MIMAR-821402 format. One record per residue (C-alpha): chain; x, y, z. Coordinates in nm, 4 decimals. Layout:
# MIMAR-821402
<"A", <X, Y, Z>>
...
//
This chain:
# MIMAR-821402
<"A", <2.3785, -2.4290, -1.5041>>
<"A", <2.2988, -2.0543, -1.5020>>
<"A", <2.0008, -2.1159, -1.2705>>
<"A", <2.2222, -2.3027, -1.0188>>
<"A", <2.4831, -2.0251, -1.0215>>
<"A", <2.2082, -1.7662, -0.9716>>
<"A", <2.0728, -1.9512, -0.6684>>
<"A", <2.4194, -1.9940, -0.5154>>
<"A", <2.4621, -1.6174, -0.5424>>
<"A", <2.1116, -1.5643, -0.4020>>
<"A", <2.2076, -1.7769, -0.1004>>
<"A", <2.5190, -1.5641, -0.0470>>
<"A", <2.3078, -1.2486, -0.0714>>
<"A", <2.0619, -1.3945, 0.1809>>
<"A", <2.3370, -1.4564, 0.4367>>
<"A", <2.4578, -1.0997, 0.3869>>
<"A", <2.1087, -0.9565, 0.4307>>
<"A", <2.0487, -1.1617, 0.7467>>
<"A", <2.3742, -1.0267, 0.8895>>
<"A", <2.2705, -0.6726, 0.7951>>
<"A", <1.9377, -0.7379, 0.9658>>
<"A", <2.1226, -0.8225, 1.2862>>
<"A", <2.3208, -0.4980, 1.2579>>
<"A", <1.9984, -0.3058, 1.1876>>
<"A", <1.8457, -0.4337, 1.5122>>
<"A", <2.1514, -0.3103, 1.7024>>
<"A", <2.1396, 0.0282, 1.5294>>
<"A", <1.7718, 0.0615, 1.6213>>
<"A", <1.8637, 0.0242, 1.9878>>
<"A", <2.1143, 0.3105, 1.9512>>
<"A", <1.8478, 0.5317, 1.7894>>
<"A", <1.6077, 0.4471, 2.0705>>
<"A", <1.8571, 0.5597, 2.3322>>
<"A", <1.9319, 0.8815, 2.1412>>
<"A", <1.5695, 0.9609, 2.0522>>
<"A", <1.5003, 1.2391, 2.3047>>
<"A", <1.8359, 1.4069, 2.2359>>
<"A", <1.7778, 1.3969, 1.8593>>
<"A", <1.4257, 1.5370, 1.8913>>
<"A", <1.5527, 1.8358, 2.0903>>
<"A", <1.8366, 1.8876, 1.8411>>
<"A", <1.5986, 1.8765, 1.5424>>
<"A", <1.3557, 2.1193, 1.7053>>
<"A", <1.6383, 2.3704, 1.7402>>
<"A", <1.7509, 2.3040, 1.3832>>
<"A", <1.4017, 2.3569, 1.2376>>
<"A", <1.3297, 2.6464, 1.4764>>
<"A", <1.0271, 2.4729, 1.6313>>
<"A", <0.9112, 2.6639, 1.9403>>
<"A", <0.5958, 2.6625, 2.1530>>
<"A", <0.4633, 2.9465, 1.9323>>
<"A", <0.5047, 2.7572, 1.6025>>
<"A", <0.1518, 2.6987, 1.4664>>
<"A", <0.0135, 2.3646, 1.3514>>
<"A", <-0.0640, 2.3858, 0.9783>>
<"A", <-0.2576, 2.1693, 0.7349>>
<"A", <-0.1656, 2.1516, 0.3663>>
<"A", <-0.2366, 2.4897, 0.2087>>
<"A", <-0.0693, 2.7978, 0.0567>>
<"A", <0.1631, 2.8543, 0.3533>>
<"A", <0.2832, 2.4929, 0.3537>>
<"A", <0.3230, 2.4953, -0.0259>>
<"A", <0.5350, 2.8106, -0.0052>>
<"A", <0.7520, 2.6546, 0.2669>>
<"A", <0.8038, 2.3397, 0.0591>>
<"A", <0.8909, 2.5363, -0.2566>>
<"A", <1.1447, 2.7427, -0.0641>>
<"A", <1.3442, 2.4249, 0.0098>>
<"A", <1.3579, 2.3055, -0.3525>>
<"A", <1.6721, 2.3192, -0.5639>>
<"A", <1.7087, 2.2770, -0.9399>>
<"A", <1.7334, 1.8974, -0.9173>>
<"A", <1.4373, 1.8554, -0.6832>>
<"A", <1.1390, 1.6406, -0.7721>>
<"A", <0.7857, 1.6489, -0.6407>>
<"A", <0.5783, 1.3452, -0.5495>>
<"A", <0.2006, 1.3752, -0.5531>>
<"A", <-0.0401, 1.2084, -0.3142>>
<"A", <-0.3360, 1.0006, -0.4231>>
<"A", <-0.5763, 1.2884, -0.3719>>
<"A", <-0.7552, 1.1562, -0.0622>>
<"A", <-0.8417, 1.5169, 0.0211>>
<"A", <-0.9778, 1.5855, -0.3284>>
<"A", <-0.6675, 1.7679, -0.4614>>
<"A", <-0.3316, 1.5854, -0.4803>>
<"A", <-0.0589, 1.7386, -0.2648>>
<"A", <0.2939, 1.7954, -0.3970>>
<"A", <0.5801, 1.7026, -0.1637>>
<"A", <0.9482, 1.7785, -0.2135>>
<"A", <1.1974, 1.4952, -0.2756>>
<"A", <1.5668, 1.5608, -0.3259>>
<"A", <1.8188, 1.2922, -0.4224>>
<"A", <1.9337, 1.2733, -0.0614>>
<"A", <1.5800, 1.2290, 0.0690>>
<"A", <1.5064, 0.9526, -0.1830>>
<"A", <1.8273, 0.7780, -0.0761>>
<"A", <1.7206, 0.7966, 0.2904>>
<"A", <1.3862, 0.6376, 0.2001>>
<"A", <1.5545, 0.3583, 0.0053>>
<"A", <1.7847, 0.2881, 0.2990>>
<"A", <1.4878, 0.2832, 0.5388>>
<"A", <1.3070, 0.0340, 0.3140>>
<"A", <1.6190, -0.1824, 0.2828>>
<"A", <1.6665, -0.1733, 0.6610>>
<"A", <1.3052, -0.2856, 0.7057>>
<"A", <1.3520, -0.5780, 0.4645>>
<"A", <1.6781, -0.6864, 0.6293>>
<"A", <1.5278, -0.6586, 0.9774>>
<"A", <1.2182, -0.8571, 0.8753>>
<"A", <1.4260, -1.1324, 0.7150>>
<"A", <1.6396, -1.1622, 1.0296>>
<"A", <1.3480, -1.1468, 1.2774>>
<"A", <1.1338, -1.3977, 1.0881>>
<"A", <1.4297, -1.6235, 0.9953>>
<"A", <1.3649, -1.6176, 0.6214>>
<"A", <1.6105, -1.8403, 0.4381>>
<"A", <1.5536, -1.6883, 0.0949>>
<"A", <1.5523, -1.3101, 0.1031>>
<"A", <1.5022, -1.2310, -0.2670>>
<"A", <1.2147, -0.9857, -0.2947>>
<"A", <0.9378, -0.9284, -0.5477>>
<"A", <0.7643, -0.5904, -0.5208>>
<"A", <0.4261, -0.5464, -0.6885>>
<"A", <0.5210, -0.2114, -0.8379>>
<"A", <0.3425, -0.0500, -1.1287>>
<"A", <0.4657, -0.1090, -1.4825>>
<"A", <0.3784, 0.2515, -1.5676>>
<"A", <0.5590, 0.5611, -1.4404>>
<"A", <0.3539, 0.8291, -1.2662>>
<"A", <0.4060, 1.1126, -1.0198>>
<"A", <0.3753, 0.8970, -0.7078>>
<"A", <0.6526, 0.8509, -0.4538>>
<"A", <0.6747, 0.4827, -0.5497>>
<"A", <0.7618, 0.5762, -0.9081>>
<"A", <1.0274, 0.8238, -0.7919>>
<"A", <1.1890, 0.5516, -0.5816>>
<"A", <1.1933, 0.3097, -0.8773>>
<"A", <1.3037, 0.5615, -1.1406>>
<"A", <1.5784, 0.3821, -1.3357>>
<"A", <1.7065, 0.4239, -1.6902>>
<"A", <1.9008, 0.0992, -1.7408>>
<"A", <1.9122, -0.2635, -1.6389>>
<"A", <2.0338, -0.2863, -1.2767>>
<"A", <2.3485, -0.4839, -1.2040>>
<"A", <2.3496, -0.8618, -1.1924>>
<"A", <2.3334, -0.9050, -0.8138>>
<"A", <2.0533, -0.6485, -0.7850>>
<"A", <1.8302, -0.8400, -1.0269>>
<"A", <1.8946, -1.1609, -0.8329>>
<"A", <1.7804, -1.0021, -0.5072>>
<"A", <1.5098, -0.7785, -0.6592>>
<"A", <1.3728, -0.9289, -0.9849>>
<"A", <1.0987, -0.6646, -1.0055>>
<"A", <1.3694, -0.4103, -1.0955>>
<"A", <1.3622, -0.5358, -1.4578>>
<"A", <1.0016, -0.4246, -1.5038>>
<"A", <1.0823, -0.0730, -1.6267>>
<"A", <1.2765, -0.2023, -1.9306>>
<"A", <1.1299, -0.1548, -2.2820>>
<"A", <1.1477, -0.5294, -2.3521>>
<"A", <0.9263, -0.5996, -2.0484>>
<"A", <0.6868, -0.3183, -2.1422>>
<"A", <0.6474, -0.4843, -2.4822>>
<"A", <0.5468, -0.8079, -2.3079>>
<"A", <0.2964, -0.6183, -2.0936>>
<"A", <0.1412, -0.4641, -2.4056>>
<"A", <0.1011, -0.8056, -2.5650>>
<"A", <0.0138, -1.0330, -2.2718>>
<"A", <-0.0940, -0.8024, -1.9887>>
<"A", <0.0658, -0.7190, -1.6510>>
<"A", <-0.0662, -1.0270, -1.4681>>
<"A", <0.0911, -1.2607, -1.7243>>
<"A", <0.4264, -1.0815, -1.6995>>
<"A", <0.4206, -1.0963, -1.3181>>
<"A", <0.3491, -1.4712, -1.3373>>
<"A", <0.6450, -1.5187, -1.5744>>
<"A", <0.8862, -1.3201, -1.3533>>
<"A", <0.7732, -1.4951, -1.0336>>
<"A", <0.8005, -1.8411, -1.1902>>
<"A", <1.1471, -1.7672, -1.3261>>
<"A", <1.2940, -1.6022, -1.0152>>
<"A", <1.1122, -1.7902, -0.7349>>
<"A", <1.1558, -1.5150, -0.4693>>
<"A", <1.1274, -1.5734, -0.0973>>
<"A", <0.9348, -1.2589, -0.0089>>
<"A", <0.6483, -1.0599, -0.1648>>
<"A", <0.5851, -0.6919, -0.0985>>
<"A", <0.3015, -0.4537, -0.1755>>
<"A", <0.2063, -0.1400, 0.0145>>
<"A", <-0.1621, -0.2158, -0.0432>>
<"A", <-0.2720, -0.5777, 0.0142>>
<"A", <-0.5314, -0.5218, -0.2595>>
<"A", <-0.2525, -0.5300, -0.5203>>
<"A", <-0.1417, -0.8847, -0.4316>>
<"A", <-0.4950, -1.0139, -0.3807>>
<"A", <-0.6059, -0.8712, -0.7170>>
<"A", <-0.3124, -1.0412, -0.8908>>
<"A", <-0.4009, -1.3787, -0.7379>>
<"A", <-0.7736, -1.3291, -0.8078>>
<"A", <-0.6967, -1.2429, -1.1688>>
<"A", <-0.4859, -1.5579, -1.2083>>
<"A", <-0.7719, -1.7717, -1.0795>>
<"A", <-1.0317, -1.5882, -1.2893>>
<"A", <-0.8589, -1.6105, -1.6292>>
<"A", <-0.5762, -1.8626, -1.6095>>
<"A", <-0.5731, -1.9405, -1.9808>>
<"A", <-0.5154, -1.5787, -2.0775>>
<"A", <-0.2628, -1.5058, -1.8032>>
<"A", <-0.0560, -1.8208, -1.8675>>
<"A", <-0.0329, -1.7516, -2.2441>>
<"A", <0.3061, -1.5773, -2.2095>>
<"A", <0.4584, -1.8818, -2.0395>>
<"A", <0.3050, -2.1192, -2.2971>>
<"A", <0.4606, -1.9166, -2.5783>>
<"A", <0.7876, -1.9000, -2.3841>>
<"A", <0.7984, -2.2785, -2.3509>>
<"A", <0.6837, -2.3740, -2.7022>>
<"A", <0.7794, -2.0771, -2.9205>>
<"A", <1.0901, -1.9247, -2.7571>>
<"A", <1.2236, -1.7943, -3.0886>>
<"A", <0.9386, -1.5423, -3.1058>>
<"A", <1.0828, -1.3500, -2.8099>>
<"A", <1.3421, -1.0752, -2.8489>>
<"A", <1.7053, -1.1306, -2.7520>>
<"A", <1.6660, -0.8800, -2.4665>>
<"A", <1.3877, -1.0908, -2.3124>>
<"A", <1.6073, -1.4044, -2.3198>>
<"A", <1.8903, -1.2066, -2.1594>>
<"A", <1.6596, -1.0890, -1.8794>>
<"A", <1.5274, -1.4434, -1.8304>>
<"A", <1.8809, -1.5771, -1.7828>>
<"A", <1.9396, -1.3066, -1.5218>>
<"A", <1.6267, -1.4165, -1.3315>>
<"A", <1.6469, -1.7955, -1.3684>>
<"A", <1.6355, -2.0117, -1.0543>>
<"A", <1.6681, -2.3837, -0.9911>>
<"A", <1.3687, -2.5774, -1.1192>>
<"A", <1.2275, -2.2856, -1.3175>>
<"A", <1.2156, -2.4826, -1.6437>>
<"A", <1.0028, -2.7502, -1.4800>>
<"A", <0.7764, -2.4922, -1.3163>>
<"A", <0.7323, -2.3009, -1.6419>>
<"A", <0.6220, -2.6179, -1.8216>>
<"A", <0.3883, -2.6998, -1.5353>>
<"A", <0.2217, -2.3600, -1.5763>>
<"A", <0.2111, -2.3982, -1.9560>>
<"A", <0.0551, -2.7439, -1.9476>>
<"A", <-0.2087, -2.6884, -1.6808>>
<"A", <-0.5579, -2.5800, -1.7793>>
<"A", <-0.6543, -2.5098, -1.4180>>
<"A", <-0.4969, -2.2321, -1.2069>>
<"A", <-0.1900, -2.3298, -1.0059>>
<"A", <-0.1437, -2.1960, -0.6522>>
<"A", <0.1526, -1.9761, -0.5656>>
<"A", <0.3138, -2.2705, -0.3850>>
<"A", <0.3649, -2.4452, -0.7197>>
<"A", <0.4887, -2.1699, -0.9506>>
<"A", <0.6859, -1.9820, -0.6771>>
<"A", <0.7426, -2.2402, -0.4006>>
<"A", <1.0148, -2.0436, -0.2181>>
<"A", <0.7771, -1.7657, -0.1124>>
<"A", <0.7485, -1.7849, 0.2653>>
<"A", <0.6204, -1.4404, 0.3642>>
<"A", <0.4542, -1.1272, 0.2344>>
<"A", <0.4783, -0.7693, 0.3563>>
<"A", <0.1955, -0.5195, 0.3249>>
<"A", <0.0210, -0.2452, 0.5130>>
<"A", <-0.2246, -0.3694, 0.7767>>
<"A", <-0.3540, -0.0413, 0.9205>>
<"A", <-0.6737, 0.1500, 0.8689>>
<"A", <-0.9303, 0.0264, 0.6215>>
<"A", <-0.7564, -0.2671, 0.4497>>
<"A", <-0.8952, -0.5561, 0.6599>>
<"A", <-1.1303, -0.6832, 0.3822>>
<"A", <-0.8304, -0.7158, 0.1513>>
<"A", <-0.6215, -0.8847, 0.4206>>
<"A", <-0.9005, -1.1370, 0.4744>>
<"A", <-0.9211, -1.2005, 0.1024>>
<"A", <-0.5447, -1.2343, 0.0742>>
<"A", <-0.5381, -1.4839, 0.3614>>
<"A", <-0.7484, -1.7229, 0.1515>>
<"A", <-0.4746, -1.7233, -0.1136>>
<"A", <-0.1805, -1.7160, 0.1295>>
<"A", <-0.2941, -1.9078, 0.4378>>
<"A", <-0.1093, -1.9085, 0.7674>>
<"A", <0.1177, -2.0702, 0.8829>>
<"A", <0.2429, -2.1593, 0.5326>>
<"A", <0.2809, -1.7878, 0.4600>>
<"A", <0.3891, -1.5313, 0.7167>>
<"A", <0.2236, -1.1886, 0.7098>>
<"A", <0.4756, -0.9193, 0.8079>>
<"A", <0.3089, -0.5804, 0.8657>>
<"A", <0.4578, -0.2771, 0.6969>>
<"A", <0.5451, 0.0497, 0.8706>>
<"A", <0.3303, 0.3604, 0.8160>>
<"A", <0.4594, 0.5661, 0.5262>>
<"A", <0.2826, 0.8654, 0.3787>>
<"A", <0.4009, 1.0799, 0.0887>>
<"A", <0.4609, 1.3556, 0.3444>>
<"A", <0.6997, 1.1532, 0.5614>>
<"A", <0.7877, 0.8213, 0.7206>>
<"A", <0.5447, 0.8092, 1.0132>>
<"A", <0.6793, 0.4992, 1.1879>>
<"A", <0.9553, 0.2437, 1.1426>>
<"A", <0.9400, -0.1243, 1.2439>>
<"A", <1.1104, -0.2511, 1.5554>>
<"A", <1.1460, -0.6281, 1.5180>>
<"A", <1.1892, -0.8612, 1.8134>>
<"A", <1.1267, -1.2390, 1.8178>>
<"A", <0.8984, -1.2567, 1.5102>>
<"A", <0.6997, -0.9578, 1.6319>>
<"A", <0.6899, -0.6052, 1.4938>>
<"A", <0.6281, -0.2819, 1.6815>>
<"A", <0.6121, 0.0538, 1.5046>>
<"A", <0.8037, 0.3430, 1.6556>>
<"A", <0.8723, 0.7077, 1.5663>>
<"A", <1.2328, 0.6528, 1.4588>>
<"A", <1.2614, 0.8017, 1.1091>>
<"A", <1.5802, 1.0093, 1.0742>>
<"A", <1.5395, 1.3857, 1.0469>>
<"A", <1.1734, 1.3940, 1.1548>>
<"A", <1.0350, 1.5733, 1.4612>>
<"A", <0.7329, 1.3873, 1.5957>>
<"A", <0.4619, 1.5559, 1.7993>>
<"A", <0.1055, 1.4506, 1.8673>>
<"A", <-0.2283, 1.6094, 1.9388>>
<"A", <-0.4820, 1.4578, 2.1771>>
<"A", <-0.8614, 1.4978, 2.1700>>
<"A", <-0.8217, 1.8326, 2.3488>>
<"A", <-0.5835, 1.9495, 2.0717>>
<"A", <-0.2938, 1.9730, 2.3148>>
<"A", <0.0525, 1.9157, 2.1656>>
<"A", <0.2363, 1.6219, 2.3241>>
<"A", <0.5844, 1.4800, 2.2639>>
<"A", <0.6099, 1.1158, 2.1555>>
<"A", <0.7428, 0.9816, 2.4869>>
<"A", <0.4394, 1.1237, 2.6757>>
<"A", <0.1756, 0.9241, 2.4837>>
<"A", <-0.0388, 0.6877, 2.6907>>
<"A", <-0.1282, 0.3298, 2.5883>>
<"A", <-0.4899, 0.2833, 2.4809>>
<"A", <-0.5407, 0.6423, 2.3626>>
<"A", <-0.5759, 0.7940, 2.0145>>
<"A", <-0.3503, 1.0725, 1.8865>>
<"A", <-0.3101, 1.2730, 1.5662>>
<"A", <0.0454, 1.2878, 1.4330>>
<"A", <0.2175, 1.6246, 1.3743>>
<"A", <0.5531, 1.6225, 1.1885>>
<"A", <0.8371, 1.8620, 1.1034>>
<"A", <1.1274, 1.7968, 0.8685>>
<"A", <1.3959, 1.9617, 0.6545>>
<"A", <1.1764, 1.9672, 0.3412>>
<"A", <0.9281, 2.2416, 0.4224>>
<"A", <0.7018, 2.0803, 0.6820>>
<"A", <0.6908, 2.2657, 1.0153>>
<"A", <0.4347, 2.1314, 1.2620>>
<"A", <0.2457, 1.9800, 0.9725>>
<"A", <-0.0943, 1.8283, 1.0535>>
<"A", <-0.0933, 1.4843, 0.8898>>
<"A", <-0.4572, 1.4178, 0.9905>>
<"A", <-0.3524, 1.0559, 1.0528>>
<"A", <-0.4928, 0.9123, 1.3737>>
<"A", <-0.2866, 0.6518, 1.5613>>
<"A", <-0.3567, 0.4251, 1.8573>>
<"A", <-0.0799, 0.3989, 2.1154>>
<"A", <-0.0828, 0.0234, 2.1849>>
<"A", <0.1996, 0.0108, 2.4408>>
<"A", <0.5352, 0.1671, 2.5248>>
<"A", <0.8675, 0.0147, 2.4204>>
<"A", <1.1779, 0.1644, 2.5806>>
<"A", <0.9738, 0.4781, 2.6467>>
<"A", <0.8438, 0.5193, 2.2893>>
<"A", <0.4875, 0.4502, 2.1729>>
<"A", <0.4064, 0.1469, 1.9575>>
<"A", <0.1690, 0.3089, 1.7087>>
<"A", <-0.1048, 0.1523, 1.4978>>
<"A", <-0.2712, 0.3595, 1.2242>>
<"A", <-0.6463, 0.3803, 1.2801>>
<"A", <-0.7948, 0.6179, 1.0238>>
<"A", <-0.7843, 0.9599, 0.8621>>
<"A", <-0.9024, 1.2162, 1.1165>>
<"A", <-1.0844, 1.4530, 0.8791>>
<"A", <-1.2048, 1.2243, 0.6002>>
<"A", <-1.5599, 1.3493, 0.5629>>
<"A", <-1.8050, 1.4903, 0.3097>>
<"A", <-2.0982, 1.7251, 0.3485>>
<"A", <-2.3567, 1.8311, 0.0896>>
<"A", <-2.5810, 2.0263, 0.3258>>
<"A", <-2.4120, 2.0104, 0.6669>>
<"A", <-2.4474, 1.6388, 0.7380>>
<"A", <-2.0661, 1.5907, 0.7662>>
<"A", <-2.0650, 1.2191, 0.6912>>
<"A", <-1.7325, 1.0724, 0.8076>>
<"A", <-1.5278, 0.7680, 0.7133>>
<"A", <-1.5522, 0.6491, 1.0741>>
<"A", <-1.9329, 0.6534, 1.0586>>
<"A", <-1.9302, 0.4685, 0.7286>>
<"A", <-1.6903, 0.2060, 0.8665>>
<"A", <-1.9331, 0.1381, 1.1525>>
<"A", <-2.2257, 0.1102, 0.9091>>
<"A", <-2.0329, -0.1187, 0.6748>>
<"A", <-1.9400, -0.3481, 0.9642>>
<"A", <-2.3066, -0.3764, 1.0626>>
<"A", <-2.4087, -0.4466, 0.7037>>
<"A", <-2.1502, -0.7237, 0.6784>>
<"A", <-2.2796, -0.8785, 1.0010>>
<"A", <-2.6419, -0.8601, 0.8812>>
<"A", <-2.5868, -0.9767, 0.5224>>
<"A", <-2.2816, -1.2074, 0.5233>>
<"A", <-2.3770, -1.4028, 0.2106>>
<"A", <-2.4596, -1.0897, 0.0111>>
<"A", <-2.1290, -0.9206, 0.0961>>
<"A", <-1.8956, -1.2208, 0.1098>>
<"A", <-1.5643, -1.1444, -0.0686>>
<"A", <-1.6878, -0.7972, -0.1580>>
<"A", <-1.5527, -0.4577, -0.0602>>
<"A", <-1.7552, -0.1485, 0.0227>>
<"A", <-1.6882, 0.2171, -0.0358>>
<"A", <-1.9019, 0.5292, -0.0568>>
<"A", <-1.8926, 0.8061, -0.3189>>
<"A", <-2.0818, 1.1384, -0.2979>>
<"A", <-2.2921, 1.1787, -0.6145>>
<"A", <-2.5194, 1.4319, -0.7842>>
<"A", <-2.8017, 1.5161, -0.7371>>
<"A", <-2.7040, 1.5128, -0.3674>>
<"A", <-2.7014, 1.1534, -0.2424>>
<"A", <-2.4458, 0.8860, -0.1567>>
<"A", <-2.3644, 0.5823, -0.3667>>
<"A", <-2.2351, 0.2745, -0.1884>>
<"A", <-2.0224, 0.0679, -0.4242>>
<"A", <-2.0117, -0.3095, -0.3751>>
<"A", <-1.6899, -0.4202, -0.5412>>
<"A", <-1.6357, -0.7895, -0.6148>>
<"A", <-1.4975, -1.0346, -0.8665>>
<"A", <-1.7944, -1.2507, -0.9648>>
<"A", <-2.0590, -1.2099, -1.2352>>
<"A", <-2.3563, -1.3160, -1.0214>>
<"A", <-2.6378, -1.0630, -1.0274>>
<"A", <-2.7755, -0.9569, -0.6896>>
<"A", <-3.0551, -0.7268, -0.5807>>
<"A", <-2.9219, -0.4688, -0.3382>>
<"A", <-3.2505, -0.2933, -0.2572>>
<"A", <-3.2614, -0.4263, 0.0980>>
<"A", <-2.8955, -0.3312, 0.1441>>
<"A", <-2.9602, 0.0264, 0.0262>>
<"A", <-3.2606, 0.0638, 0.2554>>
<"A", <-3.0775, -0.0723, 0.5612>>
<"A", <-2.7698, 0.1417, 0.4888>>
<"A", <-2.9892, 0.4524, 0.4756>>
<"A", <-3.1516, 0.3574, 0.8083>>
<"A", <-2.8152, 0.3037, 0.9776>>
<"A", <-2.6786, 0.6369, 0.8523>>
<"A", <-2.9876, 0.8101, 0.9911>>
<"A", <-2.9282, 0.6418, 1.3267>>
<"A", <-2.5615, 0.7303, 1.3480>>
<"A", <-2.5724, 1.0843, 1.2030>>
<"A", <-2.8628, 1.3070, 1.3171>>
<"A", <-2.7866, 1.5764, 1.0553>>
<"A", <-2.8037, 1.3129, 0.7826>>
<"A", <-3.1447, 1.2052, 0.9244>>
<"A", <-3.2750, 1.5634, 0.9168>>
<"A", <-3.1530, 1.6241, 0.5611>>
<"A", <-3.3094, 1.2968, 0.4431>>
<"A", <-3.6424, 1.3856, 0.6073>>
<"A", <-3.6434, 1.7288, 0.4422>>
<"A", <-3.5582, 1.5852, 0.1010>>
<"A", <-3.2337, 1.7808, 0.0678>>
<"A", <-3.0511, 1.4484, 0.0471>>
<"A", <-3.1674, 1.1604, -0.1693>>
<"A", <-3.1644, 0.7980, -0.0485>>
<"A", <-2.8558, 0.5832, -0.0595>>
<"A", <-2.8100, 0.3965, -0.3856>>
<"A", <-2.6138, 0.0711, -0.3976>>
<"A", <-2.4365, -0.0274, -0.7183>>
<"A", <-2.1949, -0.3118, -0.7891>>
<"A", <-1.8949, -0.3495, -1.0124>>
<"A", <-1.6026, -0.5807, -1.0825>>
<"A", <-1.2904, -0.4801, -0.8902>>
<"A", <-1.0640, -0.4853, -1.1977>>
<"A", <-1.3025, -0.2575, -1.3864>>
<"A", <-1.3345, -0.0346, -1.0818>>
<"A", <-0.9623, 0.0449, -1.0808>>
<"A", <-0.9113, 0.0245, -1.4588>>
<"A", <-0.9994, 0.3916, -1.5093>>
<"A", <-0.6844, 0.4800, -1.3139>>
<"A", <-0.3992, 0.3123, -1.5030>>
<"A", <-0.1588, 0.3747, -1.2141>>
<"A", <-0.3840, 0.2408, -0.9399>>
<"A", <-0.1098, 0.0139, -0.8004>>
<"A", <0.0847, 0.3149, -0.6712>>
<"A", <-0.1908, 0.5729, -0.6215>>
<"A", <-0.5118, 0.3893, -0.5347>>
<"A", <-0.6451, 0.3739, -0.1788>>
<"A", <-0.9577, 0.1755, -0.0983>>
<"A", <-1.1238, 0.3915, 0.1691>>
<"A", <-1.4723, 0.3878, 0.3233>>
<"A", <-1.5275, 0.7313, 0.1703>>
<"A", <-1.3742, 0.8378, -0.1613>>
<"A", <-1.4078, 1.2012, -0.2600>>
<"A", <-1.1469, 1.2844, -0.5261>>
<"A", <-1.2572, 1.4116, -0.8701>>
<"A", <-1.1277, 1.0904, -1.0303>>
<"A", <-1.3481, 0.8771, -0.8103>>
<"A", <-1.6521, 1.0986, -0.8565>>
<"A", <-1.6071, 1.0636, -1.2310>>
<"A", <-1.5658, 0.6894, -1.1856>>
<"A", <-1.8948, 0.6638, -0.9987>>
<"A", <-2.0744, 0.8511, -1.2770>>
<"A", <-1.9258, 0.6797, -1.5800>>
<"A", <-1.8097, 0.3231, -1.5026>>
<"A", <-1.9889, 0.1111, -1.7592>>
<"A", <-1.9927, -0.1930, -1.5352>>
<"A", <-2.2170, -0.0385, -1.2679>>
<"A", <-2.5491, -0.2132, -1.2314>>
<"A", <-2.8212, -0.1493, -0.9755>>
//
């Protein structure tokens, strides 16, 4: 009976969210019309003039951020893409604005894509850290009843759930929550998080279904708090689905243990295509709808979605943010002057210490919608490394990796590539996969070295002189690759070039590496 009542309430929540999605679309149109006026107003408010310099993260920016902090302020750290994590200011008001922006995105997506069941499961980390994601999910008690119906992942911070994670593992606990709650929508900023969960289920079903087997056949061994949470999450048919999971020796697809899932939201920009391709094998279209996420950095919201007729555009509509752009001639340009088909670097200003801040994020203007650019994230502008002046960039590596995939499809099938600078000076290319089949990568290493010499003349000169050693290719299991960072779900970025101290240490010490 409790499961039926829960689903009746979920249906009522869904109707409410769809109505809010309709209102959100109307409010977006108002913001579009007021965009130019608001940008001029914010420039005056933040004292942005033609003489205001463009600044990257450094002492001056840090001082500006600190000057805006009050006693209750918190600081979110980035993932350290630049080698040293940045600290960005987040007040209670700013966190609330971000939560409202996320909720508006979910409501708008549900309305635009006509999702009947709007309950949402977010693949958030079970462990707290200093990331923005953890700040947004910082809770000290069980959320209210309706909240857990709409957002079952919100129970994951509770001590009773942490005890289950310690005993059974995070994948098993996710499977239990998904089977109980049967959400309609999945969300993860990085598609790698969802694909890794589904890969892990397929790889070790017996281990990851152990929690549900114990739940079905030894319920008395679970604490009262766990039973209370389960009643909060229960949905129609969950008892049958739980037994199906418990009694099957082979992995079940998502369509059987969470049949209501109709769509998933994740980031689609930049370097995540290999993960999107992998995820599409688990969640094939048209059974599952992929809804792209807006661009969000720890520094600011870079774009917000503009949904129309099952299609998403991404516009510069975040409240309180001044958007400017820099072209290839480093000329500052306002958002409405961007031209379709061209690349631009985003410059932002806000009320939290950023004044003409250089994000180093490069966007493609795909088209104009009501005078504003529809922006697609392309890559980090300055992601590069140099031992002796070769200045190897992520863009160059992406080109090389694409050629390697085309030349060696069987060798690199379902595997991801990244590059790590290593000592003595040389580059390691990591082939990250989920099988235990041994491969020889000598030919891959040789061809990679040749391609880098072709694409980067300084690299070729340094290789010829011996100042740089040859490329080495090593392979590892994806789960072991991220295991050294316990909070990888909120902080990890799979980039063509990884330079942070954590990743350098990983390349030196991961026990699973094999040549």
